[in-house]
DRENDO-1510 file (C-alpha; in Angstrom, 1 decimal, always signed):
<recs>
REC; n; res; u; v; w
REC; 1; UNK; -20.9; +20.7; -4.3 .
REC; 2; UNK; -22.7; +17.4; -4.9 .
REC; 3; UNK; -24.1; +18.7; -8.1 .
REC; 4; UNK; -20.5; +19.6; -9.3 .
REC; 5; UNK; -19.3; +16.1; -8.3 .
REC; 6; UNK; -22.1; +14.5; -10.2 .
REC; 7; UNK; -21.4; +16.6; -13.3 .
REC; 8; UNK; -17.7; +15.6; -13.2 .
REC; 9; UNK; -18.7; +12.0; -12.8 .
REC; 10; UNK; -21.0; +12.1; -15.7 .
REC; 11; UNK; -18.3; +13.8; -17.9 .
REC; 12; UNK; -15.7; +11.2; -16.9 .
REC; 13; UNK; -18.1; +8.3; -17.6 .
REC; 14; UNK; -18.8; +9.7; -21.0 .
REC; 15; UNK; -15.1; +10.2; -21.7 .
REC; 16; UNK; -14.3; +6.6; -20.7 .
REC; 17; UNK; -17.1; +5.2; -22.9 .
REC; 18; UNK; -16.1; +7.2; -25.9 .
REC; 19; UNK; -12.4; +6.2; -25.5 .
REC; 20; UNK; -13.1; +2.6; -25.0 .
REC; 21; UNK; -15.1; +2.2; -28.2 .
REC; 22; UNK; -11.9; +2.8; -30.1 .
REC; 23; UNK; -10.6; -0.8; -31.1 .
REC; 24; UNK; -7.0; +0.3; -31.1 .
REC; 25; UNK; -7.1; +2.0; -27.7 .
REC; 26; UNK; -5.4; -0.4; -25.3 .
REC; 27; UNK; -3.9; +1.9; -22.7 .
REC; 28; UNK; -6.2; +3.9; -20.5 .
REC; 29; UNK; -4.8; +6.4; -18.0 .
REC; 30; UNK; -7.0; +8.1; -15.4 .
REC; 31; UNK; -4.6; +10.0; -13.1 .
REC; 32; UNK; -5.4; +13.0; -11.0 .
REC; 33; UNK; -9.2; +12.7; -11.3 .
REC; 34; UNK; -9.7; +12.6; -7.6 .
REC; 35; UNK; -11.7; +9.4; -7.9 .
REC; 36; UNK; -12.9; +8.0; -4.6 .
REC; 37; UNK; -14.5; +4.8; -5.9 .
REC; 38; UNK; -14.6; +2.5; -8.9 .
REC; 39; UNK; -18.1; +1.4; -9.8 .
REC; 40; UNK; -19.2; -1.9; -11.5 .
REC; 41; UNK; -20.1; -0.1; -14.7 .
REC; 42; UNK; -17.2; +2.4; -15.1 .
REC; 43; UNK; -15.3; +0.2; -17.6 .
REC; 44; UNK; -18.2; -1.7; -19.2 .
REC; 45; UNK; -17.2; -0.8; -22.7 .
REC; 46; UNK; -13.4; -1.2; -22.2 .
REC; 47; UNK; -13.0; -4.7; -23.6 .
REC; 48; UNK; -9.9; -3.8; -25.6 .
REC; 49; UNK; -8.0; -2.2; -22.7 .
REC; 50; UNK; -4.8; -4.1; -21.7 .
REC; 51; UNK; -3.3; -1.4; -19.5 .
REC; 52; UNK; -5.2; +0.5; -16.9 .
REC; 53; UNK; -3.6; +3.3; -14.8 .
REC; 54; UNK; -5.6; +4.7; -11.9 .
REC; 55; UNK; -2.6; +6.1; -10.1 .
REC; 56; UNK; -2.8; +9.2; -7.9 .
REC; 57; UNK; -6.5; +9.3; -7.2 .
REC; 58; UNK; -8.3; +9.0; -3.8 .
REC; 59; UNK; -9.8; +5.5; -4.4 .
REC; 60; UNK; -11.0; +3.8; -1.3 .
REC; 61; UNK; -13.7; +1.5; -2.7 .
REC; 62; UNK; -13.6; -0.7; -5.7 .
REC; 63; UNK; -16.7; -2.7; -6.6 .
REC; 64; UNK; -16.2; -6.5; -6.8 .
REC; 65; UNK; -17.2; -6.4; -10.5 .
REC; 66; UNK; -15.3; -3.3; -11.4 .
REC; 67; UNK; -12.9; -5.0; -13.7 .
REC; 68; UNK; -15.0; -7.9; -15.0 .
REC; 69; UNK; -15.4; -6.3; -18.4 .
REC; 70; UNK; -11.6; -6.2; -18.9 .
REC; 71; UNK; -10.9; -9.8; -20.1 .
REC; 72; UNK; -7.5; -9.0; -21.5 .
REC; 73; UNK; -6.1; -6.6; -18.9 .
REC; 74; UNK; -2.4; -7.3; -18.4 .
REC; 75; UNK; -1.2; -4.2; -16.4 .
REC; 76; UNK; -3.1; -2.5; -13.5 .
REC; 77; UNK; -1.8; +0.3; -11.4 .
REC; 78; UNK; -3.6; +1.4; -8.3 .
REC; 79; UNK; -0.7; +3.2; -6.8 .
REC; 80; UNK; -1.0; +6.3; -4.6 .
REC; 81; UNK; -4.6; +5.8; -3.6 .
REC; 82; UNK; -6.3; +5.2; -0.2 .
REC; 83; UNK; -6.9; +1.5; -0.4 .
REC; 84; UNK; -6.9; -0.2; +3.0 .
REC; 85; UNK; -6.8; -3.8; +1.6 .
REC; 86; UNK; -6.2; -5.6; -1.6 .
REC; 87; UNK; -9.3; -5.2; -3.8 .
REC; 88; UNK; -11.3; -8.4; -4.3 .
REC; 89; UNK; -12.0; -7.2; -7.8 .
REC; 90; UNK; -8.5; -8.2; -9.0 .
REC; 91; UNK; -9.6; -11.9; -8.7 .
REC; 92; UNK; -11.6; -11.4; -11.9 .
REC; 93; UNK; -8.3; -10.6; -13.8 .
REC; 94; UNK; -6.7; -14.0; -14.6 .
REC; 95; UNK; -4.6; -12.5; -17.4 .
REC; 96; UNK; -2.9; -9.9; -15.2 .
REC; 97; UNK; +0.9; -9.7; -15.6 .
REC; 98; UNK; +1.7; -6.6; -13.5 .
REC; 99; UNK; -0.1; -5.2; -10.4 .
REC; 100; UNK; +0.9; -2.1; -8.6 .
REC; 101; UNK; -0.7; -1.4; -5.2 .
REC; 102; UNK; +2.2; +0.7; -3.8 .
REC; 103; UNK; +1.7; +3.8; -1.7 .
REC; 104; UNK; -1.7; +2.9; -0.3 .
REC; 105; UNK; -2.9; +2.2; +3.3 .
REC; 106; UNK; -2.8; -1.6; +3.1 .
REC; 107; UNK; -2.0; -3.1; +6.5 .
REC; 108; UNK; -2.8; -6.8; +6.1 .
REC; 109; UNK; -2.5; -9.4; +3.4 .
REC; 110; UNK; -5.0; -12.3; +3.4 .
REC; 111; UNK; -4.6; -15.9; +2.1 .
REC; 112; UNK; -7.0; -15.2; -0.8 .
REC; 113; UNK; -5.9; -11.7; -1.7 .
REC; 114; UNK; -4.1; -12.9; -4.9 .
REC; 115; UNK; -6.4; -15.9; -5.7 .
REC; 116; UNK; -6.5; -16.6; -9.4 .
REC; 117; UNK; -3.4; -14.6; -10.2 .
REC; 118; UNK; -1.4; -17.4; -11.7 .
REC; 119; UNK; -0.1; -15.3; -14.6 .
REC; 120; UNK; +1.2; -12.4; -12.5 .
REC; 121; UNK; +4.9; -11.6; -13.1 .
REC; 122; UNK; +5.4; -8.4; -11.0 .
REC; 123; UNK; +3.7; -7.4; -7.8 .
REC; 124; UNK; +4.4; -4.0; -6.1 .
REC; 125; UNK; +3.2; -3.5; -2.5 .
REC; 126; UNK; +5.9; -1.1; -1.3 .
REC; 127; UNK; +5.2; +2.0; +0.8 .
REC; 128; UNK; +2.2; +0.6; +2.6 .
REC; 129; UNK; +1.6; -0.3; +6.3 .
REC; 130; UNK; +2.0; -4.1; +6.2 .
REC; 131; UNK; +3.4; -5.4; +9.5 .
REC; 132; UNK; +3.5; -9.1; +9.0 .
REC; 133; UNK; +3.2; -11.8; +6.3 .
REC; 134; UNK; +1.8; -15.3; +6.5 .
REC; 135; UNK; +2.5; -18.7; +4.9 .
REC; 136; UNK; -0.4; -18.7; +2.5 .
REC; 137; UNK; -0.5; -15.1; +1.1 .
REC; 138; UNK; +1.5; -15.8; -2.1 .
REC; 139; UNK; +0.4; -19.4; -2.7 .
REC; 140; UNK; -1.2; -18.7; -6.1 .
REC; 141; UNK; +1.7; -16.6; -7.6 .
REC; 142; UNK; +3.4; -19.5; -9.3 .
REC; 143; UNK; +4.8; -17.3; -12.1 .
REC; 144; UNK; +5.7; -14.2; -10.1 .
REC; 145; UNK; +9.3; -12.9; -10.9 .
REC; 146; UNK; +9.5; -9.6; -9.0 .
REC; 147; UNK; +8.1; -8.9; -5.6 .
REC; 148; UNK; +8.4; -5.4; -4.1 .
REC; 149; UNK; +7.6; -5.2; -0.3 .
REC; 150; UNK; +10.1; -2.5; +0.7 .
REC; 151; UNK; +9.2; +0.5; +2.9 .
REC; 152; UNK; +6.5; -1.2; +5.0 .
REC; 153; UNK; +6.5; -2.2; +8.7 .
REC; 154; UNK; +7.2; -5.9; +8.3 .
REC; 155; UNK; +8.8; -7.5; +11.3 .
REC; 156; UNK; +7.7; -11.1; +10.7 .
REC; 157; UNK; +7.8; -13.2; +7.6 .
REC; 158; UNK; +6.0; -16.2; +9.1 .
REC; 159; UNK; +7.0; -18.7; +6.5 .
REC; 160; UNK; +5.8; -16.6; +3.5 .
REC; 161; UNK; +8.9; -17.6; +1.4 .
REC; 162; UNK; +9.4; -21.2; +2.5 .
REC; 163; UNK; +7.0; -23.1; +0.2 .
REC; 164; UNK; +5.7; -20.8; -2.6 .
REC; 165; UNK; +7.0; -18.4; -5.2 .
REC; 166; UNK; +9.3; -20.8; -7.1 .
REC; 167; UNK; +10.0; -18.4; -10.0 .
REC; 168; UNK; +10.7; -15.1; -8.0 .
REC; 169; UNK; +14.0; -13.6; -9.1 .
REC; 170; UNK; +13.9; -10.3; -7.3 .
REC; 171; UNK; +12.7; -9.8; -3.7 .
REC; 172; UNK; +12.7; -6.4; -2.1 .
REC; 173; UNK; +12.3; -6.4; +1.7 .
REC; 174; UNK; +14.5; -3.4; +2.5 .
REC; 175; UNK; +13.3; -0.5; +4.8 .
REC; 176; UNK; +11.2; -2.7; +7.0 .
REC; 177; UNK; +11.5; -3.7; +10.7 .
REC; 178; UNK; +13.0; -7.2; +10.4 .
REC; 179; UNK; +15.2; -8.2; +13.4 .
REC; 180; UNK; +15.9; -11.9; +12.9 .
REC; 181; UNK; +16.3; -14.1; +9.8 .
REC; 182; UNK; +15.4; -17.6; +10.9 .
REC; 183; UNK; +16.6; -21.0; +9.6 .
REC; 184; UNK; +15.1; -21.7; +6.2 .
REC; 185; UNK; +13.3; -18.4; +5.9 .
REC; 186; UNK; +13.7; -18.3; +2.1 .
REC; 187; UNK; +14.1; -22.0; +1.3 .
REC; 188; UNK; +11.2; -21.9; -1.3 .
REC; 189; UNK; +12.8; -19.3; -3.5 .
REC; 190; UNK; +14.9; -21.5; -5.6 .
REC; 191; UNK; +15.1; -19.0; -8.5 .
REC; 192; UNK; +15.9; -15.9; -6.5 .
REC; 193; UNK; +18.8; -13.9; -7.8 .
REC; 194; UNK; +18.6; -10.5; -6.0 .
REC; 195; UNK; +17.7; -10.1; -2.3 .
REC; 196; UNK; +17.4; -6.7; -0.7 .
REC; 197; UNK; +17.4; -6.7; +3.1 .
REC; 198; UNK; +19.1; -3.4; +3.8 .
REC; 199; UNK; +17.8; -0.7; +6.1 .
REC; 200; UNK; +16.1; -3.1; +8.5 .
REC; 201; UNK; +17.0; -3.8; +12.2 .
REC; 202; UNK; +18.5; -7.2; +11.6 .
REC; 203; UNK; +20.6; -8.4; +14.5 .
REC; 204; UNK; +20.6; -12.2; +14.0 .
REC; 205; UNK; +21.3; -14.3; +11.0 .
REC; 206; UNK; +20.6; -17.9; +12.1 .
REC; 207; UNK; +22.8; -20.6; +10.6 .
REC; 208; UNK; +21.0; -21.9; +7.5 .
REC; 209; UNK; +18.8; -18.8; +7.1 .
REC; 210; UNK; +19.8; -18.6; +3.5 .
REC; 211; UNK; +19.5; -22.3; +2.7 .
REC; 212; UNK; +17.9; -23.0; -0.7 .
REC; 213; UNK; +19.1; -19.8; -2.3 .
REC; 214; UNK; +21.5; -21.6; -4.6 .
REC; 215; UNK; +20.9; -19.1; -7.5 .
REC; 216; UNK; +21.3; -15.9; -5.5 .
REC; 217; UNK; +23.9; -13.6; -7.0 .
REC; 218; UNK; +23.3; -10.3; -5.2 .
REC; 219; UNK; +22.5; -9.5; -1.6 .
REC; 220; UNK; +22.2; -6.1; +0.1 .
REC; 221; UNK; +22.5; -6.2; +3.9 .
REC; 222; UNK; +23.8; -2.7; +4.7 .
REC; 223; UNK; +22.4; -0.5; +7.4 .
REC; 224; UNK; +21.4; -3.2; +9.9 .
REC; 225; UNK; +22.5; -4.2; +13.3 .
REC; 226; UNK; +24.6; -7.3; +12.3 .
REC; 227; UNK; +27.5; -8.3; +14.5 .
REC; 228; UNK; +30.5; -10.5; +14.1 .
REC; 229; UNK; +28.5; -13.6; +15.1 .
REC; 230; UNK; +26.8; -13.6; +11.8 .
REC; 231; UNK; +30.2; -14.0; +10.1 .
REC; 232; UNK; +31.3; -16.7; +12.5 .
REC; 233; UNK; +28.3; -19.1; +12.3 .
REC; 234; UNK; +28.5; -19.8; +8.6 .
REC; 235; UNK; +25.3; -18.0; +7.7 .
REC; 236; UNK; +26.5; -17.3; +4.2 .
REC; 237; UNK; +27.8; -20.8; +3.3 .
REC; 238; UNK; +24.7; -21.9; +1.4 .
REC; 239; UNK; +25.0; -19.0; -1.1 .
REC; 240; UNK; +27.1; -20.9; -3.6 .
REC; 241; UNK; +26.4; -18.5; -6.5 .
REC; 242; UNK; +26.7; -15.2; -4.6 .
REC; 243; UNK; +28.7; -12.6; -6.6 .
REC; 244; UNK; +28.0; -9.4; -4.8 .
REC; 245; UNK; +27.6; -8.9; -1.0 .
REC; 246; UNK; +27.1; -5.5; +0.8 .
REC; 247; UNK; +26.9; -5.3; +4.6 .
REC; 248; UNK; +28.3; -1.8; +5.2 .
REC; 249; UNK; +27.0; +0.2; +8.1 .
REC; 250; UNK; +26.6; -2.6; +10.6 .
REC; 251; UNK; +28.0; -3.3; +14.0 .
REC; 252; UNK; +30.8; -5.7; +13.5 .
REC; 253; UNK; +33.5; -5.6; +16.2 .
REC; 254; UNK; +36.7; -7.6; +16.2 .
REC; 255; UNK; +39.0; -6.9; +19.1 .
REC; 256; UNK; +41.8; -9.1; +18.0 .
REC; 257; UNK; +43.0; -11.1; +15.0 .
REC; 258; UNK; +42.0; -14.4; +16.4 .
REC; 259; UNK; +38.3; -13.5; +16.3 .
REC; 260; UNK; +38.3; -12.9; +12.6 .
REC; 261; UNK; +37.4; -16.0; +10.6 .
REC; 262; UNK; +40.0; -17.0; +8.0 .
REC; 263; UNK; +38.5; -15.9; +5.7 .
REC; 264; UNK; +34.8; -15.1; +6.7 .
REC; 265; UNK; +33.4; -16.0; +3.2 .
REC; 266; UNK; +35.8; -18.8; +2.2 .
REC; 267; UNK; +32.8; -21.0; +1.0 .
REC; 268; UNK; +31.7; -18.3; -1.5 .
REC; 269; UNK; +33.7; -19.4; -4.5 .
REC; 270; UNK; +31.8; -17.1; -6.9 .
REC; 271; UNK; +32.1; -13.9; -4.8 .
REC; 272; UNK; +33.4; -11.0; -6.9 .
REC; 273; UNK; +32.4; -7.9; -5.0 .
REC; 274; UNK; +32.4; -7.4; -1.2 .
REC; 275; UNK; +31.5; -4.2; +0.5 .
REC; 276; UNK; +32.5; -4.4; +4.2 .
REC; 277; UNK; +32.1; -2.0; +7.1 .
REC; 278; UNK; +34.9; +0.6; +7.1 .
REC; 279; UNK; +37.7; +0.8; +9.6 .
REC; 280; UNK; +36.0; +3.9; +10.9 .
REC; 281; UNK; +32.5; +4.5; +12.1 .
REC; 282; UNK; +30.4; +1.4; +12.4 .
REC; 283; UNK; +33.3; -1.1; +12.0 .
REC; 284; UNK; +35.0; -1.0; +15.3 .
REC; 285; UNK; +38.3; -2.9; +15.0 .
REC; 286; UNK; +41.8; -2.7; +16.3 .
REC; 287; UNK; +43.1; -4.7; +13.4 .
REC; 288; UNK; +45.4; -3.0; +11.0 .
REC; 289; UNK; +44.1; -2.5; +7.5 .
REC; 290; UNK; +46.7; -4.9; +6.0 .
REC; 291; UNK; +45.6; -7.8; +8.2 .
REC; 292; UNK; +41.9; -7.1; +7.5 .
REC; 293; UNK; +42.4; -6.9; +3.7 .
REC; 294; UNK; +44.5; -10.0; +3.5 .
REC; 295; UNK; +41.9; -12.1; +5.3 .
REC; 296; UNK; +39.0; -10.8; +3.1 .
REC; 297; UNK; +40.7; -11.2; -0.2 .
REC; 298; UNK; +41.6; -14.8; +0.4 .
REC; 299; UNK; +38.4; -15.5; -1.4 .
REC; 300; UNK; +38.8; -17.1; -4.9 .
REC; 301; UNK; +37.6; -14.8; -7.7 .
REC; 302; UNK; +37.2; -11.7; -5.5 .
REC; 303; UNK; +38.1; -8.7; -7.7 .
REC; 304; UNK; +36.6; -5.8; -5.9 .
REC; 305; UNK; +36.5; -4.8; -2.2 .
REC; 306; UNK; +35.3; -1.6; -0.8 .
</recs>
């Protein structure tokens, strides 16, 4: 068995070396090779490669110098492997634009995991085992535009979005275990346009939790545990550019007309589309549909309600 593995390794090394001597060969895909590790010499001759795809292998170990010979690498995919942490080797890739670490076994993110990644535009960490973030983890990602953290076990943000990531436009935090969005949780994300928080366990939206999100246009909050208190405390008042809001499948209960704000989103002058919990199922209300509709469509510019 070991002899067979050695033979396959030798064959793959030869194949990589031959491919990487072609000056016009910029995209190298090595999927389904059952790789368990990446050595320091595997890509020694690959100086012309700008895109490297190592998706769907069994990689657990990556040598610290594995990518040092790839000075122009812009796109790296390590998705669907068995990595337990962010490889230190990526710190040798200052030109990287896209990094895909999705579908691994990563459970923690450290303050230096993305050191030297000042050119990165898109980072995918979805479908891992991350349980919490921290304030320093994204500090070097000054040009990042898209951050995908969905389908993890995140229950605490710990200030990760309060100071850094000034250019992020899309943030995916859906399908995690968030329960509370605190005051100023996203105040550093001045460029954010799309925020996905659906499929969490959010019960509380503190007043001012969306402060700083002046450019946000789309928010998804469906399938949480949000109650009417979130509508009554002005949680959404800071979202002055919001156009689309979805909070279906929550737990909003109005027992009489006096408890319904008039209207709940009156400060959202740009709102165009509002998806609200239905009269049946998770929206428990004794209000008649005519009353409910009137109070919601009092919003200027609203042209679609579902």
